[in-house]
mmCIF file of the N, C-alpha and C atoms, coordinates in Angstrom:
data_MODEL
# 
_entry.id   MODEL 
# 
loop_
_atom_site.group_PDB 
_atom_site.id 
_atom_site.type_symbol 
_atom_site.label_atom_id 
_atom_site.label_alt_id 
_atom_site.label_comp_id 
_atom_site.label_asym_id 
_atom_site.label_entity_id 
_atom_site.label_seq_id 
_atom_site.pdbx_PDB_ins_code 
_atom_site.Cartn_x 
_atom_site.Cartn_y 
_atom_site.Cartn_z 
_atom_site.occupancy 
_atom_site.B_iso_or_equiv 
_atom_site.pdbx_formal_charge 
_atom_site.auth_seq_id 
_atom_site.auth_comp_id 
_atom_site.auth_asym_id 
_atom_site.auth_atom_id 
_atom_site.pdbx_PDB_model_num 
ATOM 1   N N  . MET A 1 1  ? 90.195  99.879  162.367 1.00 0.00 ? 1  MET A N  1 
ATOM 2   C CA . MET A 1 1  ? 90.509  99.415  163.694 1.00 0.00 ? 1  MET A CA 1 
ATOM 3   C C  . MET A 1 1  ? 90.460  100.613 164.638 1.00 0.00 ? 1  MET A C  1 
ATOM 4   N N  . ASN A 1 2  ? 89.586  100.563 165.618 1.00 0.00 ? 2  ASN A N  1 
ATOM 5   C CA . ASN A 1 2  ? 89.480  101.620 166.621 1.00 0.00 ? 2  ASN A CA 1 
ATOM 6   C C  . ASN A 1 2  ? 89.894  101.047 167.963 1.00 0.00 ? 2  ASN A C  1 
ATOM 7   N N  . ILE A 1 3  ? 91.165  101.177 168.312 1.00 0.00 ? 3  ILE A N  1 
ATOM 8   C CA . ILE A 1 3  ? 91.716  100.577 169.522 1.00 0.00 ? 3  ILE A CA 1 
ATOM 9   C C  . ILE A 1 3  ? 91.012  101.086 170.773 1.00 0.00 ? 3  ILE A C  1 
ATOM 10  N N  . GLY A 1 4  ? 90.424  102.269 170.743 1.00 0.00 ? 4  GLY A N  1 
ATOM 11  C CA . GLY A 1 4  ? 89.694  102.795 171.891 1.00 0.00 ? 4  GLY A CA 1 
ATOM 12  C C  . GLY A 1 4  ? 88.324  102.157 172.061 1.00 0.00 ? 4  GLY A C  1 
ATOM 13  N N  . SER A 1 5  ? 87.926  101.350 171.114 1.00 0.00 ? 5  SER A N  1 
ATOM 14  C CA . SER A 1 5  ? 86.625  100.689 171.162 1.00 0.00 ? 5  SER A CA 1 
ATOM 15  C C  . SER A 1 5  ? 86.587  99.670  172.289 1.00 0.00 ? 5  SER A C  1 
ATOM 16  N N  . PRO A 1 6  ? 85.424  99.495  172.911 1.00 0.00 ? 6  PRO A N  1 
ATOM 17  C CA . PRO A 1 6  ? 85.298  98.454  173.943 1.00 0.00 ? 6  PRO A CA 1 
ATOM 18  C C  . PRO A 1 6  ? 85.616  97.057  173.421 1.00 0.00 ? 6  PRO A C  1 
ATOM 19  N N  . LEU A 1 7  ? 85.539  96.840  172.106 1.00 0.00 ? 7  LEU A N  1 
ATOM 20  C CA . LEU A 1 7  ? 85.836  95.528  171.555 1.00 0.00 ? 7  LEU A CA 1 
ATOM 21  C C  . LEU A 1 7  ? 87.298  95.137  171.745 1.00 0.00 ? 7  LEU A C  1 
ATOM 22  N N  . TYR A 1 8  ? 88.163  96.119  172.022 1.00 0.00 ? 8  TYR A N  1 
ATOM 23  C CA . TYR A 1 8  ? 89.586  95.845  172.224 1.00 0.00 ? 8  TYR A CA 1 
ATOM 24  C C  . TYR A 1 8  ? 89.976  95.861  173.692 1.00 0.00 ? 8  TYR A C  1 
ATOM 25  N N  . MET A 1 9  ? 89.087  96.270  174.546 1.00 0.00 ? 9  MET A N  1 
ATOM 26  C CA . MET A 1 9  ? 89.417  96.443  175.958 1.00 0.00 ? 9  MET A CA 1 
ATOM 27  C C  . MET A 1 9  ? 89.337  95.132  176.723 1.00 0.00 ? 9  MET A C  1 
ATOM 28  N N  . SER A 1 10 ? 90.220  94.998  177.698 1.00 0.00 ? 10 SER A N  1 
ATOM 29  C CA . SER A 1 10 ? 90.195  93.824  178.564 1.00 0.00 ? 10 SER A CA 1 
ATOM 30  C C  . SER A 1 10 ? 88.971  93.899  179.474 1.00 0.00 ? 10 SER A C  1 
ATOM 31  N N  . PRO A 1 11 ? 88.541  92.756  180.014 1.00 0.00 ? 11 PRO A N  1 
ATOM 32  C CA . PRO A 1 11 ? 87.423  92.796  180.964 1.00 0.00 ? 11 PRO A CA 1 
ATOM 33  C C  . PRO A 1 11 ? 87.704  93.723  182.141 1.00 0.00 ? 11 PRO A C  1 
ATOM 34  N N  . GLU A 1 12 ? 88.945  93.706  182.657 1.00 0.00 ? 12 GLU A N  1 
ATOM 35  C CA . GLU A 1 12 ? 89.295  94.563  183.788 1.00 0.00 ? 12 GLU A CA 1 
ATOM 36  C C  . GLU A 1 12 ? 89.187  96.042  183.409 1.00 0.00 ? 12 GLU A C  1 
ATOM 37  N N  . GLY A 1 13 ? 89.620  96.363  182.206 1.00 0.00 ? 13 GLY A N  1 
ATOM 38  C CA . GLY A 1 13 ? 89.562  97.744  181.757 1.00 0.00 ? 13 GLY A CA 1 
ATOM 39  C C  . GLY A 1 13 ? 88.150  98.201  181.463 1.00 0.00 ? 13 GLY A C  1 
ATOM 40  N N  . TYR A 1 14 ? 87.381  97.337  180.824 1.00 0.00 ? 14 TYR A N  1 
ATOM 41  C CA . TYR A 1 14 ? 86.028  97.716  180.419 1.00 0.00 ? 14 TYR A CA 1 
ATOM 42  C C  . TYR A 1 14 ? 85.065  97.778  181.596 1.00 0.00 ? 14 TYR A C  1 
ATOM 43  N N  . ILE A 1 15 ? 85.152  96.808  182.479 1.00 0.00 ? 15 ILE A N  1 
ATOM 44  C CA . ILE A 1 15 ? 84.198  96.726  183.584 1.00 0.00 ? 15 ILE A CA 1 
ATOM 45  C C  . ILE A 1 15 ? 84.655  97.537  184.791 1.00 0.00 ? 15 ILE A C  1 
ATOM 46  N N  . ASP A 1 16 ? 85.935  97.422  185.154 1.00 0.00 ? 16 ASP A N  1 
ATOM 47  C CA . ASP A 1 16 ? 86.422  98.020  186.400 1.00 0.00 ? 16 ASP A CA 1 
ATOM 48  C C  . ASP A 1 16 ? 87.327  99.234  186.215 1.00 0.00 ? 16 ASP A C  1 
ATOM 49  N N  . ASN A 1 17 ? 87.596  99.634  184.977 1.00 0.00 ? 17 ASN A N  1 
ATOM 50  C CA . ASN A 1 17 ? 88.507  100.746 184.686 1.00 0.00 ? 17 ASN A CA 1 
ATOM 51  C C  . ASN A 1 17 ? 89.888  100.534 185.295 1.00 0.00 ? 17 ASN A C  1 
ATOM 52  N N  . ILE A 1 18 ? 90.388  99.308  185.248 1.00 0.00 ? 18 ILE A N  1 
ATOM 53  C CA . ILE A 1 18 ? 91.724  98.969  185.726 1.00 0.00 ? 18 ILE A CA 1 
ATOM 54  C C  . ILE A 1 18 ? 92.608  98.748  184.497 1.00 0.00 ? 18 ILE A C  1 
ATOM 55  N N  . TYR A 1 19 ? 93.707  99.483  184.413 1.00 0.00 ? 19 TYR A N  1 
ATOM 56  C CA . TYR A 1 19 ? 94.597  99.393  183.256 1.00 0.00 ? 19 TYR A CA 1 
ATOM 57  C C  . TYR A 1 19 ? 96.023  99.128  183.706 1.00 0.00 ? 19 TYR A C  1 
ATOM 58  N N  . GLY A 1 20 ? 96.755  98.409  182.873 1.00 0.00 ? 20 GLY A N  1 
ATOM 59  C CA . GLY A 1 20 ? 98.143  98.098  183.163 1.00 0.00 ? 20 GLY A CA 1 
ATOM 60  C C  . GLY A 1 20 ? 98.694  97.176  182.091 1.00 0.00 ? 20 GLY A C  1 
ATOM 61  N N  . PRO A 1 21 ? 99.828  96.545  182.339 1.00 0.00 ? 21 PRO A N  1 
ATOM 62  C CA . PRO A 1 21 ? 100.441 95.668  181.349 1.00 0.00 ? 21 PRO A CA 1 
ATOM 63  C C  . PRO A 1 21 ? 99.518  94.534  180.892 1.00 0.00 ? 21 PRO A C  1 
ATOM 64  N N  . LYS A 1 22 ? 98.713  93.996  181.788 1.00 0.00 ? 22 LYS A N  1 
ATOM 65  C CA . LYS A 1 22 ? 97.815  92.904  181.414 1.00 0.00 ? 22 LYS A CA 1 
ATOM 66  C C  . LYS A 1 22 ? 96.780  93.357  180.391 1.00 0.00 ? 22 LYS A C  1 
ATOM 67  N N  . THR A 1 23 ? 96.324  94.615  180.503 1.00 0.00 ? 23 THR A N  1 
ATOM 68  C CA . THR A 1 23 ? 95.346  95.108  179.532 1.00 0.00 ? 23 THR A CA 1 
ATOM 69  C C  . THR A 1 23 ? 96.002  95.311  178.166 1.00 0.00 ? 23 THR A C  1 
ATOM 70  N N  . ASP A 1 24 ? 97.289  95.633  178.143 1.00 0.00 ? 24 ASP A N  1 
ATOM 71  C CA . ASP A 1 24 ? 98.010  95.757  176.883 1.00 0.00 ? 24 ASP A CA 1 
ATOM 72  C C  . ASP A 1 24 ? 98.171  94.395  176.215 1.00 0.00 ? 24 ASP A C  1 
ATOM 73  N N  . VAL A 1 25 ? 98.440  93.367  177.007 1.00 0.00 ? 25 VAL A N  1 
ATOM 74  C CA . VAL A 1 25 ? 98.557  92.009  176.470 1.00 0.00 ? 25 VAL A CA 1 
ATOM 75  C C  . VAL A 1 25 ? 97.214  91.580  175.886 1.00 0.00 ? 25 VAL A C  1 
ATOM 76  N N  . TRP A 1 26 ? 96.119  91.900  176.579 1.00 0.00 ? 26 TRP A N  1 
ATOM 77  C CA . TRP A 1 26 ? 94.781  91.572  176.084 1.00 0.00 ? 26 TRP A CA 1 
ATOM 78  C C  . TRP A 1 26 ? 94.549  92.238  174.717 1.00 0.00 ? 26 TRP A C  1 
ATOM 79  N N  . ALA A 1 27 ? 94.840  93.533  174.626 1.00 0.00 ? 27 ALA A N  1 
ATOM 80  C CA . ALA A 1 27 ? 94.632  94.265  173.376 1.00 0.00 ? 27 ALA A CA 1 
ATOM 81  C C  . ALA A 1 27 ? 95.482  93.666  172.253 1.00 0.00 ? 27 ALA A C  1 
ATOM 82  N N  . PHE A 1 28 ? 96.703  93.259  172.560 1.00 0.00 ? 28 PHE A N  1 
ATOM 83  C CA . PHE A 1 28 ? 97.569  92.609  171.579 1.00 0.00 ? 28 PHE A CA 1 
ATOM 84  C C  . PHE A 1 28 ? 96.914  91.334  171.058 1.00 0.00 ? 28 PHE A C  1 
ATOM 85  N N  . GLY A 1 29 ? 96.358  90.527  171.959 1.00 0.00 ? 29 GLY A N  1 
ATOM 86  C CA . GLY A 1 29 ? 95.675  89.296  171.553 1.00 0.00 ? 29 GLY A CA 1 
ATOM 87  C C  . GLY A 1 29 ? 94.474  89.580  170.666 1.00 0.00 ? 29 GLY A C  1 
ATOM 88  N N  . ILE A 1 30 ? 93.725  90.624  170.991 1.00 0.00 ? 30 ILE A N  1 
ATOM 89  C CA . ILE A 1 30 ? 92.560  90.992  170.186 1.00 0.00 ? 30 ILE A CA 1 
ATOM 90  C C  . ILE A 1 30 ? 92.994  91.434  168.791 1.00 0.00 ? 30 ILE A C  1 
ATOM 91  N N  . VAL A 1 31 ? 94.064  92.236  168.720 1.00 0.00 ? 31 VAL A N  1 
ATOM 92  C CA . VAL A 1 31 ? 94.555  92.699  167.422 1.00 0.00 ? 31 VAL A CA 1 
ATOM 93  C C  . VAL A 1 31 ? 95.037  91.513  166.584 1.00 0.00 ? 31 VAL A C  1 
ATOM 94  N N  . LEU A 1 32 ? 95.755  90.571  167.186 1.00 0.00 ? 32 LEU A N  1 
ATOM 95  C CA . LEU A 1 32 ? 96.193  89.383  166.446 1.00 0.00 ? 32 LEU A CA 1 
ATOM 96  C C  . LEU A 1 32 ? 94.990  88.611  165.910 1.00 0.00 ? 32 LEU A C  1 
ATOM 97  N N  . TYR A 1 33 ? 93.980  88.416  166.764 1.00 0.00 ? 33 TYR A N  1 
ATOM 98  C CA . TYR A 1 33 ? 92.772  87.704  166.341 1.00 0.00 ? 33 TYR A CA 1 
ATOM 99  C C  . TYR A 1 33 ? 92.132  88.429  165.153 1.00 0.00 ? 33 TYR A C  1 
ATOM 100 N N  . GLU A 1 34 ? 92.037  89.745  165.251 1.00 0.00 ? 34 GLU A N  1 
ATOM 101 C CA . GLU A 1 34 ? 91.400  90.515  164.174 1.00 0.00 ? 34 GLU A CA 1 
ATOM 102 C C  . GLU A 1 34 ? 92.214  90.449  162.884 1.00 0.00 ? 34 GLU A C  1 
ATOM 103 N N  . LEU A 1 35 ? 93.533  90.489  162.988 1.00 0.00 ? 35 LEU A N  1 
ATOM 104 C CA . LEU A 1 35 ? 94.358  90.384  161.785 1.00 0.00 ? 35 LEU A CA 1 
ATOM 105 C C  . LEU A 1 35 ? 94.124  89.056  161.068 1.00 0.00 ? 35 LEU A C  1 
ATOM 106 N N  . LEU A 1 36 ? 93.884  88.004  161.821 1.00 0.00 ? 36 LEU A N  1 
ATOM 107 C CA . LEU A 1 36 ? 93.675  86.680  161.235 1.00 0.00 ? 36 LEU A CA 1 
ATOM 108 C C  . LEU A 1 36 ? 92.255  86.456  160.729 1.00 0.00 ? 36 LEU A C  1 
ATOM 109 N N  . HIS A 1 37 ? 91.271  87.072  161.386 1.00 0.00 ? 37 HIS A N  1 
ATOM 110 C CA . HIS A 1 37 ? 89.872  86.804  161.066 1.00 0.00 ? 37 HIS A CA 1 
ATOM 111 C C  . HIS A 1 37 ? 89.125  87.964  160.421 1.00 0.00 ? 37 HIS A C  1 
ATOM 112 N N  . GLY A 1 38 ? 89.706  89.161  160.451 1.00 0.00 ? 38 GLY A N  1 
ATOM 113 C CA . GLY A 1 38 ? 89.036  90.312  159.872 1.00 0.00 ? 38 GLY A CA 1 
ATOM 114 C C  . GLY A 1 38 ? 87.972  90.920  160.770 1.00 0.00 ? 38 GLY A C  1 
ATOM 115 N N  . LYS A 1 39 ? 87.890  90.439  162.002 1.00 0.00 ? 39 LYS A N  1 
ATOM 116 C CA . LYS A 1 39 ? 86.921  90.960  162.978 1.00 0.00 ? 39 LYS A CA 1 
ATOM 117 C C  . LYS A 1 39 ? 87.406  90.583  164.373 1.00 0.00 ? 39 LYS A C  1 
ATOM 118 N N  . THR A 1 40 ? 86.907  91.294  165.361 1.00 0.00 ? 40 THR A N  1 
ATOM 119 C CA . THR A 1 40 ? 87.262  90.968  166.741 1.00 0.00 ? 40 THR A CA 1 
ATOM 120 C C  . THR A 1 40 ? 86.407  89.791  167.210 1.00 0.00 ? 40 THR A C  1 
ATOM 121 N N  . PRO A 1 41 ? 86.838  89.087  168.251 1.00 0.00 ? 41 PRO A N  1 
ATOM 122 C CA . PRO A 1 41 ? 86.060  87.941  168.720 1.00 0.00 ? 41 PRO A CA 1 
ATOM 123 C C  . PRO A 1 41 ? 84.651  88.315  169.171 1.00 0.00 ? 41 PRO A C  1 
ATOM 124 N N  . ASN A 1 42 ? 84.462  89.532  169.638 1.00 0.00 ? 42 ASN A N  1 
ATOM 125 C CA . ASN A 1 42 ? 83.149  89.948  170.126 1.00 0.00 ? 42 ASN A CA 1 
ATOM 126 C C  . ASN A 1 42 ? 82.451  90.911  169.183 1.00 0.00 ? 42 ASN A C  1 
ATOM 127 N N  . SER A 1 43 ? 82.828  90.927  167.917 1.00 0.00 ? 43 SER A N  1 
ATOM 128 C CA . SER A 1 43 ? 82.252  91.882  166.972 1.00 0.00 ? 43 SER A CA 1 
ATOM 129 C C  . SER A 1 43 ? 80.752  91.661  166.754 1.00 0.00 ? 43 SER A C  1 
ATOM 130 N N  . HIS A 1 44 ? 80.254  90.488  167.084 1.00 0.00 ? 44 HIS A N  1 
ATOM 131 C CA . HIS A 1 44 ? 78.819  90.207  166.922 1.00 0.00 ? 44 HIS A CA 1 
ATOM 132 C C  . HIS A 1 44 ? 77.977  90.858  168.026 1.00 0.00 ? 44 HIS A C  1 
ATOM 133 N N  . LEU A 1 45 ? 78.624  91.359  169.068 1.00 0.00 ? 45 LEU A N  1 
ATOM 134 C CA . LEU A 1 45 ? 77.905  92.010  170.166 1.00 0.00 ? 45 LEU A CA 1 
ATOM 135 C C  . LEU A 1 45 ? 77.723  93.478  169.805 1.00 0.00 ? 45 LEU A C  1 
ATOM 136 N N  . LEU A 1 46 ? 76.503  93.860  169.493 1.00 0.00 ? 46 LEU A N  1 
ATOM 137 C CA . LEU A 1 46 ? 76.249  95.176  168.922 1.00 0.00 ? 46 LEU A CA 1 
ATOM 138 C C  . LEU A 1 46 ? 75.967  96.267  169.937 1.00 0.00 ? 46 LEU A C  1 
ATOM 139 N N  . ASP A 1 47 ? 75.547  95.909  171.136 1.00 0.00 ? 47 ASP A N  1 
ATOM 140 C CA . ASP A 1 47 ? 75.245  96.959  172.108 1.00 0.00 ? 47 ASP A CA 1 
ATOM 141 C C  . ASP A 1 47 ? 76.131  96.811  173.337 1.00 0.00 ? 47 ASP A C  1 
ATOM 142 N N  . THR A 1 48 ? 76.252  97.882  174.066 1.00 0.00 ? 48 THR A N  1 
ATOM 143 C CA . THR A 1 48 ? 77.145  97.949  175.223 1.00 0.00 ? 48 THR A CA 1 
ATOM 144 C C  . THR A 1 48 ? 76.790  96.913  176.275 1.00 0.00 ? 48 THR A C  1 
ATOM 145 N N  . GLU A 1 49 ? 75.517  96.706  176.525 1.00 0.00 ? 49 GLU A N  1 
ATOM 146 C CA . GLU A 1 49 ? 75.102  95.756  177.570 1.00 0.00 ? 49 GLU A CA 1 
ATOM 147 C C  . GLU A 1 49 ? 75.472  94.324  177.192 1.00 0.00 ? 49 GLU A C  1 
ATOM 148 N N  . SER A 1 50 ? 75.297  93.958  175.931 1.00 0.00 ? 50 SER A N  1 
ATOM 149 C CA . SER A 1 50 ? 75.691  92.613  175.480 1.00 0.00 ? 50 SER A CA 1 
ATOM 150 C C  . SER A 1 50 ? 77.188  92.415  175.628 1.00 0.00 ? 50 SER A C  1 
ATOM 151 N N  . LEU A 1 51 ? 77.945  93.428  175.248 1.00 0.00 ? 51 LEU A N  1 
ATOM 152 C CA . LEU A 1 51 ? 79.406  93.338  175.371 1.00 0.00 ? 51 LEU A CA 1 
ATOM 153 C C  . LEU A 1 51 ? 79.809  93.209  176.834 1.00 0.00 ? 51 LEU A C  1 
ATOM 154 N N  . ARG A 1 52 ? 79.213  94.011  177.687 1.00 0.00 ? 52 ARG A N  1 
ATOM 155 C CA . ARG A 1 52 ? 79.549  93.977  179.112 1.00 0.00 ? 52 ARG A CA 1 
ATOM 156 C C  . ARG A 1 52 ? 79.280  92.593  179.709 1.00 0.00 ? 52 ARG A C  1 
ATOM 157 N N  . SER A 1 53 ? 78.191  91.955  179.335 1.00 0.00 ? 53 SER A N  1 
ATOM 158 C CA . SER A 1 53 ? 77.851  90.661  179.928 1.00 0.00 ? 53 SER A CA 1 
ATOM 159 C C  . SER A 1 53 ? 78.593  89.492  179.280 1.00 0.00 ? 53 SER A C  1 
ATOM 160 N N  . ASN A 1 54 ? 79.130  89.690  178.077 1.00 0.00 ? 54 ASN A N  1 
ATOM 161 C CA . ASN A 1 54 ? 79.803  88.589  177.384 1.00 0.00 ? 54 ASN A CA 1 
ATOM 162 C C  . ASN A 1 54 ? 81.308  88.725  177.292 1.00 0.00 ? 54 ASN A C  1 
ATOM 163 N N  . ILE A 1 55 ? 81.865  89.834  177.742 1.00 0.00 ? 55 ILE A N  1 
ATOM 164 C CA . ILE A 1 55 ? 83.309  90.043  177.609 1.00 0.00 ? 55 ILE A CA 1 
ATOM 165 C C  . ILE A 1 55 ? 84.102  89.042  178.451 1.00 0.00 ? 55 ILE A C  1 
ATOM 166 N N  . ILE A 1 56 ? 83.475  88.493  179.487 1.00 0.00 ? 56 ILE A N  1 
ATOM 167 C CA . ILE A 1 56 ? 84.201  87.536  180.323 1.00 0.00 ? 56 ILE A CA 1 
ATOM 168 C C  . ILE A 1 56 ? 84.037  86.094  179.842 1.00 0.00 ? 56 ILE A C  1 
ATOM 169 N N  . VAL A 1 57 ? 83.334  85.897  178.726 1.00 0.00 ? 57 VAL A N  1 
ATOM 170 C CA . VAL A 1 57 ? 83.200  84.553  178.152 1.00 0.00 ? 57 VAL A CA 1 
ATOM 171 C C  . VAL A 1 57 ? 84.496  84.250  177.400 1.00 0.00 ? 57 VAL A C  1 
ATOM 172 N N  . PRO A 1 58 ? 85.214  83.200  177.800 1.00 0.00 ? 58 PRO A N  1 
ATOM 173 C CA . PRO A 1 58 ? 86.503  82.929  177.157 1.00 0.00 ? 58 PRO A CA 1 
ATOM 174 C C  . PRO A 1 58 ? 86.346  82.518  175.693 1.00 0.00 ? 58 PRO A C  1 
ATOM 175 N N  . ILE A 1 59 ? 87.337  82.869  174.911 1.00 0.00 ? 59 ILE A N  1 
ATOM 176 C CA . ILE A 1 59 ? 87.388  82.453  173.513 1.00 0.00 ? 59 ILE A CA 1 
ATOM 177 C C  . ILE A 1 59 ? 87.886  81.019  173.501 1.00 0.00 ? 59 ILE A C  1 
ATOM 178 N N  . ARG A 1 60 ? 87.273  80.210  172.664 1.00 0.00 ? 60 ARG A N  1 
ATOM 179 C CA . ARG A 1 60 ? 87.629  78.783  172.596 1.00 0.00 ? 60 ARG A CA 1 
ATOM 180 C C  . ARG A 1 60 ? 88.503  78.522  171.382 1.00 0.00 ? 60 ARG A C  1 
ATOM 181 N N  . ARG A 1 61 ? 89.284  77.491  171.465 1.00 0.00 ? 61 ARG A N  1 
ATOM 182 C CA . ARG A 1 61 ? 90.142  77.089  170.344 1.00 0.00 ? 61 ARG A CA 1 
ATOM 183 C C  . ARG A 1 61 ? 89.301  76.857  169.088 1.00 0.00 ? 61 ARG A C  1 
ATOM 184 N N  . GLU A 1 62 ? 88.075  76.401  169.256 1.00 0.00 ? 62 GLU A N  1 
ATOM 185 C CA . GLU A 1 62 ? 87.176  76.123  168.136 1.00 0.00 ? 62 GLU A CA 1 
ATOM 186 C C  . GLU A 1 62 ? 86.697  77.399  167.438 1.00 0.00 ? 62 GLU A C  1 
ATOM 187 N N  . ASP A 1 63 ? 86.881  78.550  168.075 1.00 0.00 ? 63 ASP A N  1 
ATOM 188 C CA . ASP A 1 63 ? 86.448  79.825  167.501 1.00 0.00 ? 63 ASP A CA 1 
ATOM 189 C C  . ASP A 1 63 ? 87.398  80.325  166.408 1.00 0.00 ? 63 ASP A C  1 
ATOM 190 N N  . PHE A 1 64 ? 88.545  79.658  166.251 1.00 0.00 ? 64 PHE A N  1 
ATOM 191 C CA . PHE A 1 64 ? 89.532  80.056  165.258 1.00 0.00 ? 64 PHE A CA 1 
ATOM 192 C C  . PHE A 1 64 ? 89.302  79.313  163.943 1.00 0.00 ? 64 PHE A C  1 
ATOM 193 N N  . ARG A 1 65 ? 89.765  79.928  162.861 1.00 0.00 ? 65 ARG A N  1 
ATOM 194 C CA . ARG A 1 65 ? 89.746  79.228  161.576 1.00 0.00 ? 65 ARG A CA 1 
ATOM 195 C C  . ARG A 1 65 ? 90.646  77.995  161.680 1.00 0.00 ? 65 ARG A C  1 
ATOM 196 N N  . ASN A 1 66 ? 90.343  76.985  160.894 1.00 0.00 ? 66 ASN A N  1 
ATOM 197 C CA . ASN A 1 66 ? 91.089  75.726  160.947 1.00 0.00 ? 66 ASN A CA 1 
ATOM 198 C C  . ASN A 1 66 ? 92.517  75.840  160.426 1.00 0.00 ? 66 ASN A C  1 
ATOM 199 N N  . ASP A 1 67 ? 92.790  76.825  159.571 1.00 0.00 ? 67 ASP A N  1 
ATOM 200 C CA . ASP A 1 67 ? 94.117  76.917  158.967 1.00 0.00 ? 67 ASP A CA 1 
ATOM 201 C C  . ASP A 1 67 ? 95.128  77.682  159.822 1.00 0.00 ? 67 ASP A C  1 
ATOM 202 N N  . ILE A 1 68 ? 94.739  78.071  161.025 1.00 0.00 ? 68 ILE A N  1 
ATOM 203 C CA . ILE A 1 68 ? 95.643  78.786  161.922 1.00 0.00 ? 68 ILE A CA 1 
ATOM 204 C C  . ILE A 1 68 ? 96.392  77.764  162.773 1.00 0.00 ? 68 ILE A C  1 
ATOM 205 N N  . SER A 1 69 ? 97.689  77.937  162.884 1.00 0.00 ? 69 SER A N  1 
ATOM 206 C CA . SER A 1 69 ? 98.515  76.963  163.593 1.00 0.00 ? 69 SER A CA 1 
ATOM 207 C C  . SER A 1 69 ? 98.140  76.873  165.079 1.00 0.00 ? 69 SER A C  1 
ATOM 208 N N  . TYR A 1 70 ? 98.429  75.732  165.638 1.00 0.00 ? 70 TYR A N  1 
ATOM 209 C CA . TYR A 1 70 ? 98.172  75.505  167.064 1.00 0.00 ? 70 TYR A CA 1 
ATOM 210 C C  . TYR A 1 70 ? 98.920  76.520  167.915 1.00 0.00 ? 70 TYR A C  1 
ATOM 211 N N  . ASP A 1 71 ? 100.183 76.778  167.563 1.00 0.00 ? 71 ASP A N  1 
ATOM 212 C CA . ASP A 1 71 ? 101.005 77.702  168.350 1.00 0.00 ? 71 ASP A CA 1 
ATOM 213 C C  . ASP A 1 71 ? 100.459 79.126  168.326 1.00 0.00 ? 71 ASP A C  1 
ATOM 214 N N  . LEU A 1 72 ? 99.981  79.570  167.176 1.00 0.00 ? 72 LEU A N  1 
ATOM 215 C CA . LEU A 1 72 ? 99.424  80.916  167.091 1.00 0.00 ? 72 LEU A CA 1 
ATOM 216 C C  . LEU A 1 72 ? 98.110  81.005  167.874 1.00 0.00 ? 72 LEU A C  1 
ATOM 217 N N  . LYS A 1 73 ? 97.280  79.974  167.775 1.00 0.00 ? 73 LYS A N  1 
ATOM 218 C CA . LYS A 1 73 ? 96.047  79.930  168.575 1.00 0.00 ? 73 LYS A CA 1 
ATOM 219 C C  . LYS A 1 73 ? 96.391  79.988  170.062 1.00 0.00 ? 73 LYS A C  1 
ATOM 220 N N  . ASP A 1 74 ? 97.400  79.220  170.448 1.00 0.00 ? 74 ASP A N  1 
ATOM 221 C CA . ASP A 1 74 ? 97.815  79.177  171.854 1.00 0.00 ? 74 ASP A CA 1 
ATOM 222 C C  . ASP A 1 74 ? 98.293  80.546  172.330 1.00 0.00 ? 74 ASP A C  1 
ATOM 223 N N  . LEU A 1 75 ? 99.081  81.242  171.510 1.00 0.00 ? 75 LEU A N  1 
ATOM 224 C CA . LEU A 1 75 ? 99.559  82.577  171.869 1.00 0.00 ? 75 LEU A CA 1 
ATOM 225 C C  . LEU A 1 75 ? 98.375  83.518  172.099 1.00 0.00 ? 75 LEU A C  1 
ATOM 226 N N  . ILE A 1 76 ? 97.431  83.524  171.189 1.00 0.00 ? 76 ILE A N  1 
ATOM 227 C CA . ILE A 1 76 ? 96.282  84.427  171.299 1.00 0.00 ? 76 ILE A CA 1 
ATOM 228 C C  . ILE A 1 76 ? 95.439  84.049  172.507 1.00 0.00 ? 76 ILE A C  1 
ATOM 229 N N  . LEU A 1 77 ? 95.189  82.776  172.708 1.00 0.00 ? 77 LEU A N  1 
ATOM 230 C CA . LEU A 1 77 ? 94.393  82.351  173.863 1.00 0.00 ? 77 LEU A CA 1 
ATOM 231 C C  . LEU A 1 77 ? 95.067  82.711  175.176 1.00 0.00 ? 77 LEU A C  1 
ATOM 232 N N  . ARG A 1 78 ? 96.385  82.646  175.221 1.00 0.00 ? 78 ARG A N  1 
ATOM 233 C CA . ARG A 1 78 ? 97.104  83.030  176.444 1.00 0.00 ? 78 ARG A CA 1 
ATOM 234 C C  . ARG A 1 78 ? 97.027  84.533  176.676 1.00 0.00 ? 78 ARG A C  1 
ATOM 235 N N  . CYS A 1 79 ? 97.025  85.312  175.591 1.00 0.00 ? 79 CYS A N  1 
ATOM 236 C CA . CYS A 1 79 ? 96.860  86.771  175.725 1.00 0.00 ? 79 CYS A CA 1 
ATOM 237 C C  . CYS A 1 79 ? 95.456  87.110  176.242 1.00 0.00 ? 79 CYS A C  1 
ATOM 238 N N  . LEU A 1 80 ? 94.479  86.283  175.884 1.00 0.00 ? 80 LEU A N  1 
ATOM 239 C CA . LEU A 1 80 ? 93.082  86.577  176.204 1.00 0.00 ? 80 LEU A CA 1 
ATOM 240 C C  . LEU A 1 80 ? 92.568  85.798  177.403 1.00 0.00 ? 80 LEU A C  1 
ATOM 241 N N  . GLU A 1 81 ? 93.483  85.313  178.238 1.00 0.00 ? 81 GLU A N  1 
ATOM 242 C CA . GLU A 1 81 ? 93.055  84.653  179.466 1.00 0.00 ? 81 GLU A CA 1 
ATOM 243 C C  . GLU A 1 81 ? 92.397  85.676  180.383 1.00 0.00 ? 81 GLU A C  1 
ATOM 244 N N  . ILE A 1 82 ? 91.310  85.277  180.995 1.00 0.00 ? 82 ILE A N  1 
ATOM 245 C CA . ILE A 1 82 ? 90.590  86.167  181.885 1.00 0.00 ? 82 ILE A CA 1 
ATOM 246 C C  . ILE A 1 82 ? 91.093  85.934  183.303 1.00 0.00 ? 82 ILE A C  1 
ATOM 247 N N  . ASN A 1 83 ? 91.567  86.996  183.948 1.00 0.00 ? 83 ASN A N  1 
ATOM 248 C CA . ASN A 1 83 ? 92.109  86.892  185.309 1.00 0.00 ? 83 ASN A CA 1 
ATOM 249 C C  . ASN A 1 83 ? 91.080  87.397  186.287 1.00 0.00 ? 83 ASN A C  1 
# 
């Protein structure tokens, strides 16, 4: 896990270099997702340009494994809301 990686950064942090409590909540949501799935939601994006253009695509409830509780999915999705 490389927390400094763009895969953990919020859209505001990655695109606009804006950091604060909201970016910490985003990183928390990404870490929770990775703990459950073994990869970050955007791990399939291999180059910087793909990540930059897709980081604002919201994660969907369907992107989670089926055995994850509704409440845990809801917590992660709320952490990863794009403002």
